[in-house]
One Martini backbone bead per residue (centre of mass of N, CA, C, O) as a GRO file, in nm:
protein
   81
    1MET     BB    1  -5.284  -1.501   0.186
    2ASN     BB    2  -5.040  -1.573   0.394
    3ARG     BB    3  -4.730  -1.673   0.307
    4ARG     BB    4  -4.607  -1.769   0.576
    5SER     BB    5  -4.838  -1.953   0.672
    6PHE     BB    6  -4.842  -2.136   0.425
    7ILE     BB    7  -4.554  -2.249   0.446
    8ALA     BB    8  -4.581  -2.353   0.736
    9THR     BB    9  -4.822  -2.546   0.683
   10LEU     BB   10  -4.686  -2.713   0.462
   11CYS     BB   11  -4.455  -2.816   0.637
   12GLY     BB   12  -4.628  -2.934   0.867
   13GLY     BB   13  -4.791  -3.134   0.690
   14LEU     BB   14  -4.547  -3.296   0.586
   15ALA     BB   15  -4.436  -3.379   0.870
   16ALA     BB   16  -4.706  -3.523   0.972
   17SER     BB   17  -4.738  -3.724   0.700
   18ALA     BB   18  -4.491  -3.869   0.754
   19ALA     BB   19  -4.334  -4.168   0.714
   20GLY     BB   20  -4.191  -4.336   1.001
   21VAL     BB   21  -4.000  -4.421   1.268
   22SER     BB   22  -3.843  -4.158   1.327
   23LEU     BB   23  -4.093  -3.968   1.331
   24ALA     BB   24  -4.268  -4.129   1.539
   25SER     BB   25  -4.061  -4.117   1.781
   26ALA     BB   26  -4.020  -3.824   1.726
   27PRO     BB   27  -4.069  -3.515   1.796
   28VAL     BB   28  -4.265  -3.275   1.632
   29ALA     BB   29  -4.194  -2.974   1.517
   30ALA     BB   30  -4.264  -2.671   1.430
   31ALA     BB   31  -4.230  -2.491   1.157
   32SER     BB   32  -3.975  -2.250   1.115
   33LEU     BB   33  -3.874  -1.947   1.004
   34ALA     BB   34  -3.650  -1.761   0.902
   35PRO     BB   35  -3.613  -1.423   0.891
   36GLU     BB   36  -3.498  -1.409   0.590
   37ASN     BB   37  -3.724  -1.581   0.460
   38ALA     BB   38  -3.963  -1.409   0.547
   39ALA     BB   39  -3.870  -1.149   0.402
   40ARG     BB   40  -3.866  -1.275   0.112
   41LEU     BB   41  -4.170  -1.347   0.105
   42ASP     BB   42  -4.281  -1.051   0.152
   43ALA     BB   43  -4.117  -0.935  -0.116
   44ALA     BB   44  -4.288  -1.074  -0.300
   45PRO     BB   45  -4.482  -1.078  -0.556
   46ALA     BB   46  -4.827  -1.106  -0.564
   47GLU     BB   47  -4.890  -1.229  -0.856
   48PHE     BB   48  -4.714  -1.507  -0.782
   49SER     BB   49  -4.861  -1.582  -0.482
   50GLN     BB   50  -5.151  -1.504  -0.577
   51TYR     BB   51  -5.490  -1.566  -0.647
   52TRP     BB   52  -5.674  -1.449  -0.942
   53ARG     BB   53  -6.013  -1.410  -1.040
   54ARG     BB   54  -6.198  -1.356  -1.293
   55PRO     BB   55  -6.482  -1.252  -1.411
   56ARG     BB   56  -6.776  -1.370  -1.513
   57ARG     BB   57  -6.994  -1.414  -1.764
   58ARG     BB   58  -7.334  -1.282  -1.758
   59ARG     BB   59  -7.688  -1.380  -1.778
   60THR     BB   60  -8.035  -1.331  -1.809
   61VAL     BB   61  -8.293  -1.593  -1.811
   62CYS     BB   62  -8.629  -1.596  -1.932
   63SER     BB   63  -8.941  -1.766  -1.846
   64VAL     BB   64  -9.265  -1.900  -1.918
   65ARG     BB   65  -9.471  -2.039  -1.664
   66ARG     BB   66  -9.643  -2.270  -1.470
   67ASN     BB   67  -9.789  -2.313  -1.196
   68ARG     BB   68  -9.979  -2.504  -0.968
   69TYR     BB   69 -10.237  -2.299  -1.052
   70GLY     BB   70 -10.193  -2.207  -1.377
   71ARG     BB   71 -10.019  -1.971  -1.365
   72ARG     BB   72  -9.835  -1.722  -1.499
   73VAL     BB   73  -9.470  -1.722  -1.480
   74ARG     BB   74  -9.163  -1.590  -1.416
   75VAL     BB   75  -8.844  -1.745  -1.487
   76CYS     BB   76  -8.521  -1.686  -1.352
   77ARG     BB   77  -8.174  -1.710  -1.472
   78THR     BB   78  -7.829  -1.765  -1.451
   79VAL     BB   79  -7.585  -1.737  -1.714
   80TYR     BB   80  -7.278  -1.879  -1.803
   81TYR     BB   81  -7.018  -1.777  -2.075
   0.00000   0.00000   0.00000
């Protein structure tokens, strides 16, 4: 996810959901970042700003069951551990 658009969306969402007469009466402009703040966000290390999920361990477990005609069939499913 782009860091700049995430921060802008977050600020815009907070501004739109804020309750109050002053905010409801005045038109709310979209939050824009100053160029120096945008450059600082783009220079931030990616490992602290974006989420990475490691792969889960999995294996296939099979069992033999009978189908609706009485025939034996193998049914396999993936199990995460």
